[in-house]
C-alpha positions in Angstrom: -31.0 -11.6 -8.1 -34.5 -10.5 -7.4 -35.2 -8.6 -4.2 -38.3 -11.0 -3.8 -41.1 -10.3 -1.0 -39.4 -12.9 1.6 -36.0 -10.7 1.0 -38.5 -7.7 2.2 -39.9 -9.4 4.8 -36.8 -9.9 6.2 -35.4 -6.4 5.8 -38.5 -5.2 7.3 -38.4 -7.5 10.5 -34.8 -5.9 11.2 -36.6 -2.5 10.8 -39.4 -3.4 13.6 -36.7 -4.5 15.7 -34.1 -1.6 15.7 -36.2 1.4 14.1 -39.2 1.6 15.5 -39.7 4.9 17.3 -36.7 6.1 15.6 -36.5 10.1 14.7 -35.5 11.3 11.3 -32.5 13.5 11.1 -31.7 13.9 7.9 -33.2 13.3 4.6 -30.9 12.6 1.5 -31.4 11.8 -2.3 -27.8 10.8 -3.5 -29.0 9.2 -6.7 -32.2 9.9 -8.9 -34.0 7.1 -7.6 -32.4 6.4 -4.3 -33.6 8.1 -0.8 -31.3 7.9 2.4 -33.0 8.5 5.7 -30.6 9.2 8.7 -32.3 8.4 12.1 -31.4 8.0 15.6 -33.2 5.4 17.3 -32.7 3.8 21.0 -29.6 1.5 19.4 -28.0 5.1 18.1 -27.6 6.3 14.6 -28.7 4.4 11.7 -28.9 5.1 7.8 -32.1 3.5 6.0 -31.8 3.3 2.2 -34.6 3.0 -0.1 -33.6 2.2 -3.7 -36.6 2.9 -6.1 -34.4 2.0 -9.2 -35.3 -0.7 -12.2 -32.1 -2.4 -11.5 -31.3 -2.7 -7.9 -34.5 -2.0 -5.8 -34.4 -2.8 -2.2 -34.8 -1.3 1.4 -32.4 -2.2 4.0 -29.8 -0.3 6.7 -26.7 0.6 5.1 -23.2 1.2 6.2 -21.8 2.2 2.7 -20.9 5.8 2.0 -23.1 7.9 -0.2 -22.2 11.3 -1.8 -24.8 13.7 -1.9 -25.4 16.2 -4.5 -24.4 19.8 -4.0 -28.1 20.7 -4.8 -30.8 18.5 -3.6 -33.9 17.5 -6.0 -37.4 18.6 -5.4 -38.6 15.3 -4.3 -35.8 15.3 -1.4 -36.8 18.8 -0.5 -40.4 17.7 0.2 -39.4 15.2 2.4 -37.1 17.5 4.3 -40.1 19.3 4.6 -42.3 16.7 6.0 -40.0 14.0 7.3 -37.3 15.5 9.2 -38.2 15.4 12.9 -40.7 12.9 12.3 -40.9 9.2 14.4 -41.2 6.1 12.4 -44.3 4.2 13.9 -45.6 2.0 11.4 -43.7 -0.7 9.3 -46.0 -3.3 7.1 -45.7 -5.0 4.1 -48.5 -5.4 1.4 -50.2 -9.0 1.3 -46.6 -10.5 1.1 -45.7 -8.5 -2.0 -43.0 -6.0 -2.8 -44.7 -3.1 -1.1 -43.7 -1.5 2.1 -45.7 1.1 4.3 -43.5 3.4 6.4 -45.8 5.4 8.8 -44.5 8.4 10.4 -45.6 10.9 13.3 -45.0 14.6 12.2 -46.8 17.6 11.9 -48.5 19.7 9.3 -47.9 23.1 7.8 -50.0 24.4 10.7 -48.5 22.5 13.3 -50.9 20.0 14.3 -50.3 16.4 14.9 -50.5 14.1 11.5 -49.6 11.0 9.9 -47.5 10.7 6.9 -46.7 7.3 5.0 -43.6 6.8 2.8 -44.5 3.5 0.6 -41.9 1.9 -1.1 -42.8 -0.3 -4.4 -39.8 -2.6 -5.0 -40.8 -4.0 -8.3 -38.1 -4.1 -10.6 -38.3 -1.7 -13.8 -41.6 -0.8 -12.3 -40.2 0.3 -8.9 -41.1 3.8 -7.2 -41.3 5.6 -4.2 -44.7 7.6 -3.3 -45.3 10.0 -0.3 -48.9 10.0 1.2 -51.0 11.6 4.0 -52.5 9.9 6.7 -55.7 9.0 4.4 -53.2 7.3 1.6 -53.8 10.2 -0.7 -50.9 10.5 -2.7 -48.6 14.0 -2.1 -45.9 13.3 -4.6 -44.1 10.5 -6.1 -40.7 9.8 -7.8 -42.1 8.5 -11.0 -45.5 10.1 -11.1 -48.0 8.0 -13.7 -51.6 8.6 -15.5 -54.0 6.8 -17.3 -51.7 7.2 -20.5 -49.0 5.1 -18.7 -51.4 2.6 -16.8 -54.9 1.9 -17.6 -55.6 0.5 -14.2 -54.3 3.3 -11.7 -52.9 6.5 -11.3 -50.0 7.6 -9.3 -50.3 11.6 -9.1 -50.8 13.9 -6.4 -54.4 14.3 -4.9 -55.5 10.4 -6.1 -55.6 8.1 -3.1 -53.2 5.6 -3.6 -54.1 1.9 -4.3 -51.7 -1.4 -4.4 -50.5 -2.6 -7.7 -52.5 -5.5 -9.0 -51.2 -9.1 -8.7 -53.2 -10.8 -11.2 -54.2 -14.3 -10.6 -51.4 -15.3 -8.2 -51.9 -16.3 -5.0 -50.6 -15.5 -1.5 -48.0 -18.7 -0.5 -48.4 -17.7 3.3 -52.1 -18.6 3.1 -52.3 -21.2 0.6 -53.8 -24.4 2.2 -52.3 -28.1 1.4 -55.7 -29.2 -0.8 -55.3 -25.9 -2.5 -51.8 -26.4 -3.5 -52.0 -30.5 -4.7 -55.1 -29.0 -6.8 -52.8 -26.3 -8.4 -50.2 -28.8 -8.7 -52.6 -31.3 -10.4 -53.8 -29.1 -13.0 -50.4 -27.9 -14.1 -49.0 -28.9 -17.5 -46.8 -31.7 -17.0 -43.9 -30.8 -19.1 -43.6 -27.4 -17.0 -40.8 -26.9 -15.1 -41.5 -27.2 -11.3 -39.8 -23.6 -10.6 -41.7 -21.8 -13.3 -45.0 -23.2 -12.1 -44.4 -21.9 -8.3 -43.0 -18.5 -9.6 -46.2 -18.1 -12.1 -48.5 -19.4 -9.4 -47.5 -17.7 -6.1 -46.9 -14.0 -5.6 -43.5 -13.0 -4.0 -41.6 -15.7 -4.7 -38.6 -15.4 -6.9 -37.0 -17.8 -9.2 -33.9 -18.4 -7.0 -36.4 -19.2 -4.0 -38.4 -21.5 -6.5 -35.1 -23.3 -7.9 -34.2 -23.9 -4.1 -37.4 -25.3 -3.5 -37.2 -27.7 -6.4 -33.5 -28.5 -6.0 -34.3 -29.6 -2.3 -37.0 -31.9 -3.7 -35.5 -33.6 -6.4 -31.4 -32.6 -6.5 -32.3 -30.5 -9.7 -33.5 -27.1 -10.4 -35.2 -27.6 -13.6 -37.2 -30.6 -13.1 -40.5 -30.9 -15.0 -43.6 -31.2 -12.7 -44.4 -34.9 -14.0 -41.1 -35.9 -12.6 -41.9 -34.5 -9.1 -43.5 -35.9 -6.2 -46.4 -33.3 -5.2 -45.7 -34.1 -1.4 -42.1 -33.4 -1.5 -42.4 -30.2 -3.3 -44.9 -29.4 -0.7 -42.9 -30.0 2.1 -40.2 -28.0 0.7 -42.7 -25.4 0.0 -44.1 -25.1 3.5 -40.6 -25.1 5.0 -39.8 -22.0 3.4 -43.2 -20.3 3.9 -42.9 -21.2 7.7 -39.2 -19.6 7.9 -40.9 -16.3 6.6 -44.0 -16.7 8.9 -41.7 -17.4 11.6 -39.0 -14.6 10.9 -36.2 -17.3 11.3 -34.4 -15.7 8.4 -30.5 -16.7 7.4 -29.2 -13.8 5.2 -26.8 -15.8 3.0 -24.8 -14.9 -0.1 -23.3 -16.8 -3.0 -19.8 -16.2 -4.2 -17.6 -17.6 -7.1 -14.3 -16.5 -6.0 -14.4 -12.6 -5.3 -17.9 -12.2 -7.5 -21.3 -12.1 -6.0 -23.5 -14.3 -7.6 -27.0 -14.7 -5.7 -28.0 -13.8 -2.3 -31.3 -15.0 -0.5 -33.0 -14.2 3.1 -32.5 -18.2 3.6 -29.2 -20.8 3.0 -29.1 -21.7 -0.7 -27.5 -25.0 -1.8 -28.3 -25.2 -5.3 -25.0 -23.9 -6.3 -22.9 -26.5 -5.4 -19.1 -25.6 -4.8 -19.6 -22.0 -5.0 -18.7 -20.4 -1.5 -21.5 -19.6 0.8 -21.2 -16.7 3.1 -23.8 -16.0 6.0 -24.5 -12.7 7.3 -26.2 -11.6 10.7 -28.3 -9.1 9.3 -30.1 -8.3 5.8 -28.6 -5.1 5.9 -24.8 -6.3 6.1 -26.2 -8.9 3.0 -27.2 -6.1 0.8 -24.1 -3.8 1.5 -21.8 -6.7 0.2 -23.9 -7.6 -2.6 -24.8 -4.2 -4.1 -22.1 -1.6 -2.8 -19.9 -2.4 -5.6 -22.3 -3.0 -8.1 -24.2 0.2 -7.4 -20.8 2.1 -7.7 -19.8 0.8 -11.2 -23.2 1.4 -12.5 -23.6 4.5 -11.2 -19.8 5.7 -12.3 -20.4 4.3 -15.6 -23.6 6.4 -16.3 -21.7 9.6 -15.1 -19.0 8.8 -17.2 -20.6 7.9 -20.3 -19.1 11.3 -22.1 -15.4 10.6 -20.8 -15.9 6.9 -22.3 -17.4 8.1 -25.5 -14.0 10.9 -25.6 -11.4 7.9 -24.8 -13.0 5.4 -27.1 -13.2 8.0 -29.9 -9.7 9.1 -29.5 -8.4 5.6 -29.0 -10.0 4.7 -32.6 -8.3 8.3 -34.0 -5.1 7.3 -32.7 -4.9 3.8 -33.8 -6.1 4.6 -37.1 -3.4 7.4 -37.6 -0.8 5.1 -36.7 -2.0 2.2 -38.8 -1.5 5.1 -41.8 1.7 6.2 -40.5 3.1 2.7 -40.2 2.1 2.0 -43.8 4.0 5.2 -44.9 7.0 4.5 -43.0 7.2 0.7 -44.6 6.6 2.7 -48.0 9.7 4.6 -47.3 11.9 1.6 -47.2 11.8 2.3 -50.9 14.0 5.0 -50.4 17.3 3.0 -50.8 15.5 2.0 -54.5 15.1 5.6 -55.3 18.7 6.6 -54.8 20.3 3.5 -56.7 17.8 4.4 -59.4 19.3 7.8 -59.7 23.0 6.7 -59.7 22.3 4.3 -62.4 20.5 6.6 -64.5 23.6 9.1 -63.8 26.2 6.2 -64.4 24.2 5.5 -67.6 23.1 8.6 -69.2 25.3 8.4 -72.3 23.1 5.4 -73.1 19.6 6.6 -72.3 17.5 8.1 -75.1 15.4 11.2 -74.5 11.6 10.4 -74.4 12.2 7.2 -72.8 9.2 5.6 -71.0 11.6 3.0 -69.1 15.3 1.8 -69.0 16.9 -1.6 -68.5 20.1 -1.1 -66.7 22.5 -3.4 -64.9 22.2 -3.3 -61.1 26.0 -3.3 -60.6 25.5 -3.1 -56.9 23.9 -6.9 -56.9 26.8 -8.2 -58.6 27.2 -11.6 -57.7 30.6 -13.1 -57.2 30.7 -14.6 -60.7 30.5 -10.9 -62.0 26.8 -11.2 -63.2 24.7 -8.6 -63.1 21.1 -8.5 -62.6 19.0 -6.2 -65.0 16.7 -3.2 -63.4 13.4 -2.0 -65.0 13.5 1.8 -64.1 10.4 3.7 -65.0 11.2 7.4 -66.4 9.2 10.4 -67.0 9.1 10.5 -71.1 8.9 14.4 -70.7 12.2 14.8 -68.6 15.8 14.5 -69.8 17.9 11.3 -68.3 19.6 14.1 -66.2 16.2 15.2 -64.7 14.7 11.8 -64.6 17.9 11.3 -62.1 17.0 14.2 -60.3 13.4 13.1 -59.6 14.5 9.8 -58.1 17.2 11.6 -55.9 14.6 14.2 -54.7 12.2 11.0 -53.8 15.3 9.8 -51.8 15.9 12.8 -49.9 12.2 13.0 -49.3 11.7 9.6 -47.8 14.6 9.9 -45.8 12.9 13.0 -43.8 9.9 11.2 -43.8 11.2 8.3 -42.2 12.8 10.3 -39.2 9.4 12.5 -39.0 7.2 9.5 -39.1 9.2 7.7 -36.8 8.6 10.5 -34.2 4.8 10.9 -35.0 4.6 7.0 -34.2 6.3 7.4 -31.2 3.8 10.6 -29.8 1.2 8.4 -31.2 2.1 5.3 -29.1 3.1 7.6 -26.2 -0.9 9.1 -26.2 -2.3 5.6 -27.0 -0.7 4.6 -23.8 -2.1 8.0 -21.8 -5.3 6.9 -23.2 -5.3 3.4 -21.8 -4.2 4.9 -18.4 -7.4 7.2 -18.3 -9.4 4.0 -19.2 -7.8 2.1 -16.1 -8.7 5.0 -14.1 -12.1 5.1 -15.1 -12.2 1.4 -13.5 -10.9 3.0 -10.4 -13.3 5.8 -10.1 -15.5 5.7 -7.1 -17.3 8.7 -6.7 -18.5 11.8 -8.5 -15.1 13.5 -7.3 -12.8 11.1 -9.2 -14.8 11.7 -12.4 -14.2 15.8 -11.7 -10.6 14.6 -11.5 -10.2 12.6 -14.2 -12.4 15.6 -16.4 -9.7 18.2 -15.1 -7.0 15.8 -16.2 -8.2 15.5 -19.6 -8.6 19.4 -19.8 -5.2 19.7 -18.9 -4.1 17.1 -21.5 -5.5 19.0 -24.4 -8.8 17.1 -24.8 -11.0 20.5 -23.5 -12.2 21.1 -27.2 -13.9 17.6 -27.1 -15.3 18.1 -23.7 -18.4 20.4 -24.6 -19.8 20.3 -21.4 -16.6 20.5 -19.2 -16.4 24.0 -16.7 -13.2 24.9 -16.3 -14.0 27.8 -14.2 -14.4 25.6 -11.1 -11.3 25.9 -8.7 -9.3 22.7 -8.6 -9.1 21.1 -5.1 -6.3 18.6 -3.8 -7.2 15.3 -5.0 -8.4 12.7 -2.4 -6.4 9.5 -2.6 -6.7 6.3 -1.2 -5.3 5.3 2.2 -4.2 1.9 3.4 -2.7 1.0 6.7 -0.4 -2.0 6.9 -0.5 -5.0 9.9 2.7 -3.5 11.1 0.7 0.5 11.1 2.4 2.2 8.5 0.4 4.4 6.0 0.1 3.7 2.6 -1.3 6.1 -0.1 -2.5 5.1 -3.6 -3.8 7.2 -6.5 -6.9 6.2 -8.8 -6.2 8.3 -11.6 -3.2 10.3 -13.2 -3.8 13.5 -11.4 -3.9 11.6 -7.8 -0.6 9.5 -8.9 1.0 12.9 -9.6 -0.1 14.3 -6.2 0.9 11.4 -4.4 4.5 11.3 -6.4 5.7 14.7 -6.4 3.5 16.6 -3.9 2.9 14.4 -0.7 6.0 12.1 -0.8 9.4 12.6 0.9 12.7 11.6 0.1 12.7 8.5 2.7 9.3 7.2 1.5 8.9 4.1 -0.8 7.5 4.6 -4.3 5.7 1.5 -5.8 4.4 0.7 -9.4 3.3 -2.5 -11.2 6.2 -3.4 -13.4 5.7 -2.9 -17.7 1.9 -2.1 -16.9 -0.8 0.5 -16.2 -1.6 1.2 -12.8 -1.5 3.4 -9.6 1.6 5.0 -7.8 1.8 3.6 -4.5 3.7 5.5 -1.8 4.6 3.8 1.8 4.7 6.6 4.2 7.9 5.8 6.4 8.0 8.9 8.7 11.4 8.4 9.3 10.7 5.0 10.3 12.3 1.8 8.7 9.6 -0.4 7.1 9.4 -3.9 8.0 9.2 -6.7 5.3 5.3 -7.2 6.0 5.1 -3.4 5.0 6.9 -3.5 1.9 4.8 -6.9 0.8 1.6 -5.1 1.6 2.6 -1.9 -0.4 3.4 -4.0 -3.2 0.2 -6.1 -3.1 -1.9 -2.8 -3.1 0.3 -2.0 -6.5 -0.6 -4.8 -8.1 -4.1 -5.2 -7.1 -4.7 -1.6 -8.4 -2.6 -2.0 -11.8 -3.9 -3.4 -15.2 -1.5 -6.7 -14.4 -3.5 -10.0 -13.8 -2.7 -13.4 -12.3 -0.3 -14.4 -9.8 3.2 -13.3 -9.0 3.0 -9.9 -10.5 6.0 -7.8 -10.9 6.1 -4.8 -8.7 9.1 -2.0 -8.9 9.7 -0.1 -5.9 12.2 2.8 -5.0 12.8 5.7 -2.8 10.5 8.5 -3.7 13.5 10.8 -4.3 14.4 8.6 -7.5 11.1 9.2 -9.2 11.3 11.8 -11.8 8.8 13.7 -13.8 8.9 13.6 -17.7 9.4 16.7 -19.0 6.4 17.8 -21.2 4.8 14.6 -20.7 1.0 14.0 -19.5 0.0 13.9 -16.0 1.0 11.0 -13.8 4.1 9.9 -16.2 7.8 9.5 -14.6 11.0 7.7 -15.0 13.0 6.0 -12.4 16.2 4.1 -12.9 17.6 2.9 -9.6 14.6 0.1 -8.0 14.3 -3.3 -6.7 11.4 -5.9 -8.1 9.1 -7.6 -5.9 6.9 -10.5 -7.2 3.1 -10.5 -5.2 -0.3 -11.8 -5.3 -2.9 -9.7 -4.1 -6.1 -10.6 -2.3 -9.0 -8.5 -2.7 -10.4 -9.0 0.6 -7.1 -8.6 2.3 -6.6 -5.2 0.7 -10.5 -4.3 1.3 -9.8 -4.8 5.0 -6.7 -2.7 5.3 -8.3 0.5 3.6 -8.8 3.2 5.9 -10.0 6.2 3.4 
């Protein structure tokens, strides 16, 4: 899953075709390690994404919407100062390494024409983004480093930029056949051939190396001693020729709906996995990274919410466990009553200061009139009558405790159920705005004391819900959290709209907006599939309840999103992720 030099060559080739000569209109920095350049070219508006993060580094055109922070970082402000209005005139790759040079014609502070460079190093955890002048002298960098961090080169303002060292690795695009054969012959025979290719040549990722070996030997981990040098070199040359001639075929490997791998060329090593071809590298990388980036970004920003919910879940579970143990102990209450009755009935037989009494349990008499004997512990400091009263008090206390514990357990289970709905909402969060809504919801639900960084002074806006359109043209609304669910059900719903929810499962409230029209069977099915997809239910034939919105009522005093309904129908559907994604409009 590496963005290797071949993939960089593929994306830069697309940039040269469509972006050379384009003007930079706007500069954004949606994430700490991500820059977005809005540009205008002869082919219209384009959005160039440069991600210099350690997990998903890449450069490509993107169509995935990004939410920008209200206060742009200093790095973004500096790029805006120098690059807004600049023309992209140069796109180069550094010696088949994962380094891209973007050259811009712009003007300096005095208004004179000058050159500026944006240098993207896309090397995993060593990724960086450097802004330099026309002489490659560094103006600033996303991550500055000095000799305390790197003993070979510095990335600080005023220092001339130098390329990162490739060590002893060889450029695969320039290696000759004799040199390749010599290197192959001198390699350890037990070493896997793909490891040899990755360790010897620069810019080749493990997946490309495995593909070369697989095409030659029908296996991906074949040792060198079982490989024919001529066959390996033939496939090696085929891959390098694809790169030299820019005959790229972006390919994505899928295991069901999950993206597994991608490359600039077709991959056949994954056997029965699905293979999907793309017309451009930008569309491929959007398909592969869009959901991953979003999940990672949301998870980072929601760490405080996740910690709060995890602690609350553990606290409630522990409390419920203790309460259930107490409730079980209350079952002894009937014994306390019986002991009091037996002491009272036999009070004339009991001696003062006795530690126990053995009495006949006439309540357990069998058909033959035999009574078992019960040993009853007594407080020797009390009279028999006082001991009877002591057991009656225990009985009364257990009766009261039984009622109260049942109430407390029900409240605890309801709160735990609510915590699970918020967990479910976190999995659906798609933007920082969704996380703000979840924090607002938790604040309203009484968790403000545990949210130290929460600011309750900001003005709450109407939630932004998901919108879909059925194949027959009807609008469907879907909530991603309890606040959105409540907003849809009690604010947006009209009495003739239809309301959907997965049966006996956490999930989104879904509203089929009829606008006075009669929905078709396909409208009902589509809305039910959306409700099933955005729920905690898994598998096929998921049960989804639906009813007119006017039959759905808010539960008095309950947490946000909790409702009751009695008149409903049930549909059984199997949702399809790609189909639902295609229906989404907002």
